[in-house]
C-alpha positions as CSV (number, residue, x, y, z in Angstrom):
1,M,1.4,41.0,29.9
2,K,-2.3,42.8,28.8
3,Q,-5.1,40.3,29.4
4,S,-5.7,40.4,25.7
5,S,-2.2,39.2,25.0
6,L,-2.5,36.5,27.5
7,R,-5.9,35.7,26.0
8,R,-4.4,35.4,22.7
9,W,-1.3,33.7,24.0
10,T,-3.7,31.1,25.6
11,I,-5.3,30.3,22.8
12,A,-2.4,30.3,20.6
13,A,-0.8,27.4,23.2
14,R,-4.2,25.5,23.1
15,V,-4.3,25.1,19.3
16,A,-0.4,24.3,19.3
17,I,-1.6,21.4,21.8
18,L,-4.4,20.3,20.1
19,I,-2.0,20.1,16.6
20,G,0.6,18.5,18.5
21,L,-2.1,15.6,19.9
22,L,-3.7,15.3,16.4
23,L,-0.6,14.5,14.7
24,G,0.8,12.5,17.2
25,S,-2.8,10.4,16.4
26,L,-2.4,10.5,12.8
27,S,1.5,9.1,13.1
28,Q,0.3,6.5,14.9
29,V,-2.9,5.3,12.7
30,C,0.2,5.7,9.9
31,R,2.4,3.4,12.0
32,A,-0.3,1.0,12.3
33,D,-0.9,0.8,8.5
34,W,-0.2,-2.2,6.7
35,P,-0.4,-0.5,2.8
36,Q,1.3,-3.2,0.5
37,F,2.4,-6.7,0.5
38,R,4.2,-7.8,4.1
39,G,3.4,-4.4,5.1
40,R,5.8,-1.3,5.1
41,G,9.1,-1.9,2.8
42,A,7.6,-5.4,2.5
43,L,9.5,-6.4,5.3
44,G,6.9,-8.6,7.0
45,R,7.8,-6.6,10.5
46,A,4.9,-4.7,12.7
47,E,5.2,-2.4,15.4
48,S,2.5,-3.8,17.2
49,A,3.3,-4.4,20.9
50,A,0.7,-7.2,21.5
51,T,0.0,-10.1,18.5
52,P,-2.1,-12.9,19.1
53,L,-1.0,-15.9,20.5
54,H,-3.9,-18.3,20.7
55,W,-6.8,-18.9,18.5
56,S,-9.1,-21.2,16.7
57,D,-12.5,-21.2,14.6
58,T,-14.3,-20.5,18.0
59,S,-12.0,-18.4,19.7
60,N,-10.1,-15.0,19.8
61,I,-11.6,-14.2,16.3
62,V,-13.2,-10.7,16.3
63,W,-14.7,-10.9,13.4
64,K,-14.8,-13.2,10.2
65,T,-16.1,-12.0,7.0
66,A,-17.3,-14.1,3.8
67,L,-15.7,-13.0,0.8
68,P,-17.4,-12.7,-2.6
69,G,-15.1,-15.3,-4.5
70,P,-11.6,-16.9,-3.5
71,G,-7.8,-15.5,-4.1
72,A,-4.5,-15.3,-2.9
73,S,-3.7,-11.7,-2.4
74,S,-3.3,-10.3,1.0
75,P,-5.6,-7.9,2.7
76,I,-3.8,-4.5,3.4
77,V,-4.7,-1.7,5.5
78,V,-4.7,1.8,5.5
79,G,-6.4,4.4,8.3
80,Q,-9.6,2.9,8.7
81,R,-10.1,0.9,6.0
82,I,-8.8,-2.8,4.5
83,F,-8.8,-3.8,0.9
84,I,-8.6,-7.1,-0.5
85,T,-9.2,-8.7,-3.9
86,C,-11.0,-11.6,-5.0
87,F,-12.6,-13.2,-8.1
88,T,-15.7,-14.5,-9.4
89,G,-17.6,-15.8,-12.2
90,F,-15.2,-18.7,-13.0
91,G,-12.6,-21.0,-11.3
92,S,-13.8,-20.7,-7.8
93,S,-15.6,-23.9,-7.4
94,A,-14.8,-27.3,-8.7
95,R,-18.7,-28.2,-8.2
96,E,-19.6,-24.9,-10.4
97,P,-17.1,-24.0,-12.6
98,G,-18.6,-21.3,-14.3
99,E,-18.1,-19.4,-17.7
100,I,-14.7,-17.6,-18.5
101,L,-16.6,-14.7,-19.9
102,A,-17.9,-14.3,-16.8
103,L,-14.7,-14.2,-14.9
104,K,-14.7,-10.4,-12.8
105,R,-12.4,-9.8,-10.6
106,H,-13.4,-7.5,-7.1
107,L,-11.1,-4.9,-5.1
108,L,-13.3,-4.9,-1.6
109,C,-13.3,-2.1,1.3
110,L,-13.9,-3.9,4.8
111,N,-14.3,-1.9,7.9
112,P,-11.8,-3.3,10.6
113,A,-13.7,-2.6,13.2
114,D,-16.4,-5.1,12.2
115,G,-15.5,-6.9,9.5
116,K,-18.1,-5.3,6.9
117,I,-17.8,-5.0,3.5
118,V,-18.1,-1.4,2.6
119,W,-18.1,-1.2,-1.1
120,D,-17.5,-4.1,-4.1
121,A,-15.8,-2.8,-7.1
122,E,-16.2,-5.1,-10.1
123,V,-13.8,-5.3,-12.8
124,P,-15.1,-7.5,-15.7
125,A,-11.7,-9.6,-16.8
126,E,-10.6,-8.7,-20.2
127,Q,-10.7,-11.9,-22.7
128,P,-9.3,-14.1,-23.8
129,E,-8.0,-15.2,-20.4
130,Q,-6.2,-18.0,-18.8
131,E,-8.9,-20.9,-18.6
132,R,-6.9,-22.9,-16.3
133,I,-4.6,-21.7,-13.2
134,R,-2.3,-24.3,-11.8
135,E,-2.6,-25.1,-8.0
136,N,-5.6,-23.0,-7.3
137,H,-3.7,-20.0,-7.5
138,G,-6.6,-18.2,-9.3
139,Y,-7.2,-15.2,-11.0
140,A,-6.5,-12.5,-7.5
141,S,-3.1,-13.1,-6.7
142,S,-1.4,-10.0,-6.6
143,T,-1.5,-8.0,-3.5
144,P,-2.9,-4.1,-3.8
145,V,-1.1,-1.0,-2.7
146,A,-2.6,2.1,-1.4
147,D,-1.9,5.4,-0.1
148,G,-4.0,8.0,1.5
149,E,-5.9,8.9,-1.7
150,R,-5.3,5.7,-3.9
151,I,-5.1,2.1,-4.2
152,F,-3.5,0.3,-7.1
153,A,-5.0,-3.5,-8.2
154,F,-3.2,-5.3,-10.6
155,F,-5.1,-7.7,-12.5
156,G,-2.8,-9.6,-15.0
157,K,-3.4,-8.8,-18.7
158,S,-6.5,-7.2,-17.7
159,G,-4.3,-5.0,-16.5
160,V,-3.5,-2.1,-13.3
161,F,-6.9,-0.6,-12.1
162,T,-7.0,2.4,-9.5
163,F,-9.5,3.7,-7.4
164,D,-10.0,6.4,-5.0
165,H,-11.0,5.4,-1.3
166,S,-14.8,6.0,-1.7
167,G,-14.1,2.9,-4.6
168,K,-14.3,5.3,-7.7
169,Q,-12.4,3.8,-10.9
170,L,-9.5,6.8,-11.5
171,W,-7.8,5.4,-14.4
172,Q,-6.8,1.4,-16.0
173,T,-3.6,0.7,-17.8
174,K,-2.6,-2.5,-19.6
175,V,1.2,-3.6,-19.4
176,G,1.2,-6.5,-21.6
177,D,-1.0,-9.3,-23.3
178,K,0.6,-12.3,-22.1
179,L,-1.3,-15.3,-20.4
180,N,0.9,-18.2,-18.6
181,G,-0.5,-21.3,-16.7
182,W,0.4,-20.4,-13.5
183,G,-1.7,-16.9,-13.5
184,S,-0.3,-13.3,-12.6
185,A,1.0,-12.5,-9.3
186,A,3.4,-10.1,-8.4
187,S,2.3,-7.3,-6.1
188,P,3.0,-3.6,-7.3
189,V,4.6,-0.9,-4.8
190,L,5.0,2.7,-5.1
191,Y,7.8,4.8,-5.6
192,K,7.6,8.8,-5.4
193,D,4.9,9.8,-7.6
194,W,4.9,6.5,-9.6
195,V,3.6,2.7,-9.1
196,L,6.1,-0.4,-10.0
197,V,4.8,-3.0,-11.9
198,N,6.6,-6.5,-12.4
199,A,4.9,-7.7,-15.6
200,S,7.2,-10.7,-16.2
201,V,4.3,-12.9,-17.3
202,E,2.5,-10.1,-19.6
203,S,5.5,-8.1,-21.4
204,E,8.7,-9.6,-19.6
205,C,9.2,-6.1,-18.2
206,L,9.3,-4.1,-15.0
207,V,6.8,-1.2,-15.8
208,A,6.5,2.1,-14.0
209,L,3.2,4.3,-14.4
210,E,2.1,7.6,-13.3
211,Q,0.1,7.2,-10.1
212,K,-2.4,10.3,-10.8
213,T,-2.7,9.1,-14.2
214,G,-1.8,5.7,-15.2
215,K,0.3,6.9,-18.3
216,E,3.9,5.1,-18.4
217,V,6.7,6.5,-17.4
218,W,9.4,3.9,-18.7
219,R,9.6,0.3,-19.2
220,A,12.4,-2.2,-18.5
221,P,12.8,-5.2,-20.6
222,G,14.4,-8.6,-19.7
223,V,12.8,-9.7,-16.5
224,S,11.5,-13.1,-17.3
225,E,10.6,-15.8,-15.0
226,S,9.9,-13.1,-11.9
227,W,6.6,-13.9,-9.6
228,H,7.3,-11.1,-7.0
229,A,6.9,-7.4,-6.1
230,P,9.8,-5.2,-7.2
231,A,12.2,-4.6,-3.8
232,L,13.4,-1.1,-3.2
233,L,16.8,-0.3,-1.1
234,A,19.2,2.4,-0.7
235,G,22.5,1.8,-2.2
236,P,26.2,3.0,-0.9
237,D,25.7,6.6,-2.7
238,G,22.3,6.9,-0.9
239,K,20.3,6.7,-4.1
240,T,16.9,4.3,-4.6
241,E,18.0,1.1,-6.7
242,I,15.3,-1.5,-7.5
243,V,16.0,-5.1,-7.3
244,M,14.4,-8.0,-9.1
245,A,15.2,-12.0,-9.3
246,K,14.8,-14.1,-12.4
247,N,15.9,-17.3,-13.5
248,G,19.6,-17.3,-13.0
249,R,20.3,-13.7,-12.1
250,V,19.3,-11.0,-9.6
251,L,19.0,-7.7,-11.5
252,G,19.1,-3.8,-10.2
253,F,17.3,-0.9,-11.7
254,D,17.6,3.0,-11.8
255,P,13.9,3.6,-10.6
256,D,14.0,7.1,-12.2
257,T,14.5,6.1,-15.3
258,G,14.5,2.2,-15.4
259,A,17.9,2.1,-16.6
260,A,20.2,-1.2,-16.0
261,L,22.7,-1.0,-13.2
262,W,24.2,-4.2,-12.4
263,N,23.1,-7.8,-12.4
264,V,24.7,-11.2,-10.4
265,K,24.4,-14.4,-11.5
266,T,23.0,-16.7,-8.8
267,G,23.0,-20.2,-9.9
268,I,19.4,-20.6,-9.3
269,A,17.9,-21.9,-12.3
270,W,14.1,-21.8,-11.5
271,Y,11.8,-18.9,-11.5
272,M,12.0,-16.8,-8.6
273,C,9.0,-16.1,-6.9
274,P,10.1,-14.9,-3.0
275,T,10.3,-11.1,-2.5
276,P,13.9,-9.8,-1.9
277,V,14.9,-8.2,1.4
278,T,16.7,-5.3,2.0
279,E,18.6,-3.6,4.4
280,N,22.1,-1.3,4.8
281,G,22.7,-1.4,1.4
282,I,22.8,-5.6,1.3
283,V,20.0,-7.8,-0.9
284,Y,18.9,-10.7,0.3
285,I,17.6,-13.1,-2.2
286,I,16.3,-16.7,-1.7
287,G,14.6,-19.3,-4.1
288,G,14.8,-22.4,-6.2
289,R,13.1,-25.9,-6.0
290,T,15.8,-28.7,-5.9
291,P,18.6,-27.2,-5.4
292,N,17.9,-24.3,-3.2
293,G,19.5,-21.4,-2.6
294,A,20.0,-18.2,-0.6
295,L,22.6,-15.2,-1.5
296,A,23.3,-11.5,-0.2
297,I,24.4,-9.2,-3.0
298,R,26.2,-5.6,-1.9
299,A,24.0,-3.2,-4.0
300,G,25.7,-0.1,-6.1
301,G,27.3,-2.0,-8.7
302,R,27.8,-1.3,-12.4
303,G,27.3,-3.9,-15.2
304,D,27.9,-8.0,-13.7
305,V,29.3,-8.0,-10.4
306,T,29.0,-11.4,-9.9
307,A,32.6,-11.6,-9.3
308,S,32.7,-8.5,-6.8
309,H,29.5,-7.9,-4.9
310,I,28.6,-11.5,-3.8
311,V,28.7,-11.3,0.4
312,W,27.8,-14.8,0.7
313,K,25.6,-18.0,-0.5
314,A,24.1,-20.6,1.3
315,G,22.5,-24.0,0.1
316,K,19.1,-23.3,1.9
317,G,16.3,-21.9,0.4
318,S,12.6,-21.8,-0.8
319,N,10.4,-21.8,-3.9
320,V,7.3,-19.9,-2.8
321,P,7.5,-17.7,1.1
322,S,9.5,-15.0,0.8
323,P,12.3,-14.4,3.4
324,I,12.2,-11.9,6.8
325,L,15.5,-10.0,7.9
326,H,15.3,-9.8,11.4
327,D,17.8,-8.5,14.2
328,G,21.1,-9.5,12.1
329,H,19.2,-13.0,11.1
330,L,17.0,-14.6,8.0
331,Y,14.5,-16.5,8.4
332,F,12.4,-18.6,6.3
333,A,10.5,-21.7,5.4
334,H,10.9,-24.4,2.9
335,E,7.1,-24.5,1.0
336,N,6.8,-28.3,0.9
337,L,9.1,-29.9,3.6
338,G,7.8,-27.7,6.6
339,I,11.2,-26.9,7.6
340,V,12.4,-23.3,8.7
341,Y,15.3,-22.0,8.8
342,C,17.5,-19.0,10.9
343,V,20.4,-17.9,8.7
344,N,23.3,-15.3,9.9
345,A,22.4,-12.3,7.6
346,K,26.1,-11.1,7.8
347,T,27.8,-14.4,7.4
348,G,25.5,-17.0,5.8
349,E,26.0,-19.5,8.2
350,V,22.8,-21.7,9.1
351,V,22.3,-21.3,13.1
352,Y,19.2,-23.3,12.9
353,E,17.2,-25.9,10.4
354,E,14.0,-27.2,12.4
355,R,10.6,-28.8,11.3
356,L,7.7,-27.6,12.0
357,E,5.5,-29.5,14.5
358,P,2.7,-30.1,13.9
359,S,3.4,-30.0,10.3
360,P,1.4,-27.0,8.6
361,G,1.9,-29.0,5.6
362,Q,2.6,-26.8,2.4
363,I,3.6,-23.2,2.8
364,Y,2.6,-20.3,0.3
365,A,2.0,-17.6,2.7
366,S,5.1,-15.7,3.4
367,P,6.3,-15.7,7.2
368,V,5.4,-12.1,9.3
369,I,6.4,-10.9,12.3
370,G,5.0,-9.3,15.5
371,D,5.8,-8.9,19.2
372,G,9.0,-10.9,18.8
373,K,6.9,-13.9,16.9
374,I,7.0,-15.1,14.0
375,F,4.0,-16.5,12.1
376,Y,4.4,-19.5,9.6
377,T,0.4,-20.1,7.9
378,G,0.2,-23.6,6.1
379,R,-2.0,-23.6,3.1
380,G,-4.9,-25.8,5.2
381,G,-5.0,-23.0,7.8
382,R,-2.7,-24.3,10.6
383,T,-0.5,-21.2,12.0
384,V,2.6,-22.3,14.2
385,V,4.3,-19.7,15.7
386,V,8.0,-19.8,16.9
387,A,9.8,-17.2,18.7
388,A,12.2,-14.5,16.6
389,S,15.0,-15.9,17.9
390,P,18.4,-17.4,16.7
391,T,17.5,-20.0,19.2
392,Y,14.4,-21.7,18.0
393,V,11.5,-22.0,20.3
394,K,7.9,-22.8,19.5
395,V,5.7,-20.8,21.4
396,A,2.1,-21.7,19.9
397,E,-0.2,-23.3,17.2
398,N,-3.2,-22.6,15.9
399,T,-5.6,-23.9,13.4
400,L,-8.5,-22.7,11.4
401,E,-11.2,-24.2,9.2
402,S,-10.2,-27.5,10.4
403,N,-6.8,-27.1,8.7
404,R,-8.6,-28.2,5.3
405,G,-9.3,-24.6,3.9
406,M,-6.9,-23.1,1.2
407,F,-5.0,-20.4,2.8
408,N,-2.6,-19.0,0.2
409,A,-2.2,-15.3,1.0
410,T,0.3,-13.7,3.3
411,P,-1.1,-12.7,6.8
412,A,-1.4,-8.6,7.7
413,I,-0.9,-7.5,11.0
414,S,-3.4,-4.4,12.1
415,G,-2.6,-3.0,15.5
416,N,-3.1,-5.8,18.0
417,H,-4.5,-7.9,15.5
418,L,-3.8,-10.5,12.6
419,L,-5.8,-10.7,9.4
420,L,-5.9,-14.2,7.8
421,R,-7.3,-14.3,4.5
422,S,-8.4,-18.0,3.0
423,N,-10.5,-18.7,0.0
424,R,-14.0,-18.5,2.1
425,A,-13.1,-15.9,4.3
426,L,-11.3,-13.1,5.8
427,Y,-10.6,-13.4,9.2
428,C,-10.0,-10.8,12.1
429,V,-7.9,-12.5,15.2
430,G,-7.0,-11.3,18.5
431,K,-8.9,-10.4,21.6
């Protein structure tokens, strides 16, 4: 081989190696992302190799960042940025309630290395707004969703707001005008070039918007008493479906057109808060107050498929936190009783029913899984960690803010760190 040809071959080989290393690095960054409510696919699972096991207000806190105001939304992580929402101006303190006309929402961008706030995008609330939100849920309960270019935040009646990663607002689109005493809480999700918004409170509709422009693509009516993020699953024919749970029924929609595909009567008369989880063409639903309920439904039907597509039903459920599906088992916590359940995902058999000790109190945060451990966080700030196994094993308990805080948000997992959000602060937990 001539020297010039050898030199060209050597340079090309080096470039190929560098490109391979770069792509490998980018894929690792992508795997570490937690880009929406409950992470990728809203499954609540992380690929982390070593999530933290022990922490307190004085130990294993990598950083703690005071937030401008409270909120129940969860942090999300995309690349080298953390995004989270909060609200100020009204309703953030019993001592200083403020004025409703001063209500603002904030989308914050934080540096995951040190927790410093990089930018703060403020959004004034469209008036009139709800003057009282029950049980301290507040005005920033919807978790944003992001990709490598944009962040999408849903602020109820004020609309859907989209920002680029520098904090510049790109567009705003309203999806309805109605209000509710429980506030607005459904988190948006991304599908192809669209952002899907559960506007049950605002217009009793499921709405698809163009990600680039905010233009409405389609609107599906009949989504009432539904407080969760839209769930996506692949049906038996390989086509994607949207699944929404409402009072008394589960609904399936075509994500490309918004057309109704199928529905199932659940027997759960209450509003539905937990986000459905899906796997292998099966959707798993929990919900209700008293009685609670859980069921598994085979996707891909048409019309009312109550008699043909219910795989199993169980008399256990939860009204607020969403379930986790892991290695053939469904795990979830009762919001008031401090009891956690493990259910066989194939049969609906309750494998265990155990009370968390010490009690974390009310549980509004959905559990997350990392490194073979399930994290159940109570509203006061106590997290009980159990093995992600059909045999119940408690492995740790941890407390922040002396268990007297307000932790309504679901944790996020970023690499080997756990992000926990209270009304006061965002904590990065790890070694």
